[in-house]
Rosetta silent file (secondary structure, phi, psi, omega in degrees, C-alpha in Angstrom):
SEQUENCE: XXXXXXXXXXXXXXXXXXXXXXXXXXXXXXXXXXXXXXXXXXXXXXXXXXXXXXXXXXXXXXXXXXXXXXXXXXXXXXXXXXXXXXXXXXXXXXXXXXXXXXXXXXXXXXXXXXX
SCORE:     score description
SCORE:     0.000 S_00000001
   1 L     0.000  127.581 -178.822  -18.030   36.652   37.475 S_00000001
   2 L   -92.654   66.946 -177.452  -16.170   33.995   39.522 S_00000001
   3 L   -93.558  135.100  174.361  -12.885   33.848   37.621 S_00000001
   4 E  -110.751  127.298  179.248   -9.760   32.408   39.240 S_00000001
   5 E  -103.700  129.393  179.387   -6.443   33.477   37.699 S_00000001
   6 E  -106.761  124.604 -176.979   -3.462   31.130   38.050 S_00000001
   7 E  -103.105  151.404  171.759   -0.043   32.795   37.812 S_00000001
   8 E  -134.939  126.912 -178.708    3.346   31.370   36.931 S_00000001
   9 L    55.269   38.281  176.625    6.461   33.447   37.609 S_00000001
  10 L    77.316    4.792 -179.090    4.268   36.393   38.546 S_00000001
  11 E  -117.225  140.383  176.834    2.442   36.401   35.191 S_00000001
  12 E   -62.797  134.299 -179.670   -1.137   35.228   34.525 S_00000001
  13 E  -121.079  -37.994 -178.122   -1.083   31.864   32.780 S_00000001
  14 E  -133.893  151.241  169.855   -4.537   30.311   33.189 S_00000001
  15 E  -124.373  127.509  178.950   -8.049   31.559   33.920 S_00000001
  16 E  -106.642  125.567 -178.311  -10.566   29.222   35.535 S_00000001
  17 L  -122.257  154.550  175.916  -14.212   30.111   35.045 S_00000001
  18 L   -59.106  149.203 -175.551  -17.431   28.523   36.261 S_00000001
  19 H   -53.685  -43.715 -178.543  -18.858   25.905   33.870 S_00000001
  20 H   -62.599  -38.705  179.313  -21.904   27.961   32.904 S_00000001
  21 H   -69.081  -37.692  176.952  -19.718   30.935   31.978 S_00000001
  22 H   -60.504  -46.872  178.736  -17.437   28.634   29.978 S_00000001
  23 H   -58.864  -40.738  179.679  -20.457   27.335   28.052 S_00000001
  24 H   -66.006  -38.823  178.017  -21.571   30.912   27.372 S_00000001
  25 H   -64.096  -42.229  177.627  -18.073   31.813   26.101 S_00000001
  26 H   -60.244  -44.386 -179.924  -18.114   28.796   23.751 S_00000001
  27 H   -62.829  -43.489  179.303  -21.527   29.831   22.452 S_00000001
  28 H   -64.015  -30.354  179.667  -20.381   33.442   21.936 S_00000001
  29 L   -85.272   -1.087  178.083  -17.347   32.145   20.018 S_00000001
  30 L    79.677   22.764  178.379  -19.612   30.076   17.753 S_00000001
  31 L  -107.284  157.434  177.957  -18.435   26.706   19.063 S_00000001
  32 L   -69.282  145.553  177.155  -20.524   23.807   20.251 S_00000001
  33 L   -61.825  147.760  177.523  -20.956   23.532   23.997 S_00000001
  34 L   -72.483  144.246  178.582  -18.617   21.067   25.727 S_00000001
  35 L   -85.872  159.460  177.397  -20.214   17.840   26.835 S_00000001
  36 L  -118.686  171.668  178.607  -20.149   16.612   30.420 S_00000001
  37 H   -66.000  -21.595  178.791  -20.042   13.188   31.988 S_00000001
  38 H   -73.996   -9.986 -177.687  -23.748   13.594   32.701 S_00000001
  39 H  -124.869   55.643 -173.864  -24.471   13.488   28.965 S_00000001
  40 H   -63.332  -38.737 -179.293  -22.503   10.455   27.689 S_00000001
  41 H   -66.056  -42.405  179.768  -24.873    9.536   24.873 S_00000001
  42 H   -66.325  -39.178 -178.575  -24.982   13.097   23.556 S_00000001
  43 H   -64.376  -42.654 -178.089  -21.201   13.413   23.860 S_00000001
  44 H   -68.740  -29.576  177.191  -20.554   10.278   21.817 S_00000001
  45 H   -75.762  -36.909 -175.378  -22.891   11.479   19.051 S_00000001
  46 H   -84.332  -22.622 -174.617  -21.466   14.983   18.934 S_00000001
  47 L   -76.625  127.045  177.243  -17.764   14.093   19.228 S_00000001
  48 L   -74.333  158.054  177.191  -15.973   13.892   15.884 S_00000001
  49 L   -67.350  136.766 -178.540  -13.661   10.998   15.217 S_00000001
  50 L   -92.030  147.992  174.789  -10.132   11.757   16.323 S_00000001
  51 L   -69.698  162.174  177.212   -7.057   11.169   14.232 S_00000001
  52 L   -65.289  129.800 -175.722   -4.536    8.613   15.380 S_00000001
  53 L   -86.965  145.348  176.855   -2.513   10.264   18.106 S_00000001
  54 L   -67.810  146.689  177.933    1.279   10.201   18.228 S_00000001
  55 L   -72.978  153.131  177.955    2.714    7.916   20.900 S_00000001
  56 H   -59.074  -26.554  179.110    4.435    9.395   23.888 S_00000001
  57 H   -64.908  -15.797  179.019    7.598    7.709   22.577 S_00000001
  58 H   -91.723    7.802 -176.622    7.531   10.303   19.754 S_00000001
  59 H   -55.132  -49.561 -178.067    7.831   13.193   22.212 S_00000001
  60 H   -61.058  -43.070  179.721   11.498   13.970   21.395 S_00000001
  61 H   -61.273  -45.808  178.410   10.756   13.865   17.656 S_00000001
  62 H   -60.830  -42.188  179.942    7.808   16.243   18.051 S_00000001
  63 H   -62.239  -46.900  179.819    9.872   18.620   20.160 S_00000001
  64 H   -65.003  -42.553  178.816   12.722   18.669   17.615 S_00000001
  65 H   -58.361  -36.515 -179.410   10.300   19.077   14.711 S_00000001
  66 L   -85.529   -3.045  177.130    8.798   22.138   16.357 S_00000001
  67 L    71.776   31.041 -178.812   12.298   23.519   17.046 S_00000001
  68 L   -99.825  124.649  176.604   11.859   23.585   20.809 S_00000001
  69 L   -69.085  146.667 -179.677   14.970   23.161   22.959 S_00000001
  70 H   -59.555  -36.961  178.043   14.583   20.576   25.709 S_00000001
  71 H   -63.669  -40.144 -178.847   15.432   23.174   28.380 S_00000001
  72 H   -68.649  -43.849  179.666   12.739   25.528   27.076 S_00000001
  73 H   -63.895  -44.600  179.375   10.046   22.819   26.938 S_00000001
  74 H   -59.796  -46.374  179.263   10.943   21.587   30.436 S_00000001
  75 H   -60.127  -44.664 -177.191   10.801   25.169   31.822 S_00000001
  76 H   -67.116  -33.765 -178.877    7.454   25.851   30.143 S_00000001
  77 H   -80.891  -25.128  179.947    5.986   22.562   31.416 S_00000001
  78 L    94.523   26.344  178.047    7.372   23.094   34.915 S_00000001
  79 L  -126.359  169.591  179.265    9.719   20.123   35.102 S_00000001
  80 L   -81.279  152.576  175.280   13.480   19.729   35.069 S_00000001
  81 H   -57.584  -33.405  178.906   15.329   19.067   31.805 S_00000001
  82 H   -64.802  -41.979  179.282   16.564   15.800   33.355 S_00000001
  83 H   -66.058  -41.371  176.874   13.001   14.640   34.017 S_00000001
  84 H   -58.371  -42.952  177.328   12.003   15.585   30.438 S_00000001
  85 H   -59.259  -40.660  178.724   14.945   13.494   29.181 S_00000001
  86 H   -66.644  -37.298  177.082   13.702   10.521   31.220 S_00000001
  87 H   -65.203  -47.033 -178.349   10.177   10.943   29.760 S_00000001
  88 H   -63.602  -31.971 -179.246   11.575   11.146   26.213 S_00000001
  89 L   -82.998   -5.026 -179.271   13.710    8.042   26.846 S_00000001
  90 L    81.325   12.683 -179.098   10.692    6.119   28.110 S_00000001
  91 L   -84.186  -19.437  179.486   12.160    5.796   31.603 S_00000001
  92 L  -135.235  144.201  174.804    9.322    7.746   33.253 S_00000001
  93 L  -103.996  116.610 -177.124    5.587    7.957   32.577 S_00000001
  94 L   -69.764  150.749  174.147    4.394   11.536   33.142 S_00000001
  95 L   -72.407  173.142 -176.107    1.330   12.266   35.243 S_00000001
  96 H   -58.834  -43.040 -176.832   -1.834   13.770   33.769 S_00000001
  97 H   -64.402  -42.488  178.879   -0.871   17.386   34.580 S_00000001
  98 H   -68.546  -39.707  178.211    2.535   17.074   32.921 S_00000001
  99 H   -60.362  -43.630  177.602    1.008   15.252   29.978 S_00000001
 100 H   -64.778  -39.575  178.431   -1.507   18.058   29.459 S_00000001
 101 H   -65.550  -42.050  176.905    1.244   20.678   29.713 S_00000001
 102 H   -61.310  -43.577 -179.830    3.355   18.821   27.170 S_00000001
 103 H   -61.086  -44.302 -178.393    0.354   18.564   24.850 S_00000001
 104 H   -59.673  -49.610 -175.213   -0.364   22.269   25.194 S_00000001
 105 H   -74.830  -21.593  178.466    3.191   23.303   24.388 S_00000001
 106 H  -101.686   -5.780  178.678    3.618   20.833   21.554 S_00000001
 107 L    71.736   38.282  179.370    0.164   21.309   20.029 S_00000001
 108 L  -110.133   95.414 -173.544   -0.960   17.700   20.470 S_00000001
 109 H   -63.892  -33.140 -177.902   -4.690   17.898   21.256 S_00000001
 110 H   -66.512  -30.431  178.696   -5.222   14.221   22.027 S_00000001
 111 H   -71.018  -16.957 -175.877   -2.738   14.210   24.863 S_00000001
 112 H   -95.549    4.220  179.487   -4.731   16.998   26.520 S_00000001
 113 L   -64.568  144.983  177.710   -7.975   15.042   26.735 S_00000001
 114 L   -61.451  149.970 -179.012   -9.315   14.616   30.267 S_00000001
 115 L  -105.894    0.000    0.000   -8.468   11.309   31.868 S_00000001
């Protein structure tokens, strides 16, 4: 099995597996296989309609609602609290990696969609 483990602060945080193994894991978990760019027609038919996603301008509100301190969220995402404050104030637009990390820690699935 070709698994790559990505660590943060000496602890495993992510596991990267080959696509075929990922598909097998989804099947074993009883979930539909993930679609690829090679199957756009099938992906559009199988994808359920998504709810309206919160705007990035609502980041601070989401964080407060979930009871997460700005310092904790910034540390978990891997950015400084000052940079998080600039994102929340609309002064900075986060890159895709930071956006996905924010989505993961705040439980916002739409923000974690591939770009």
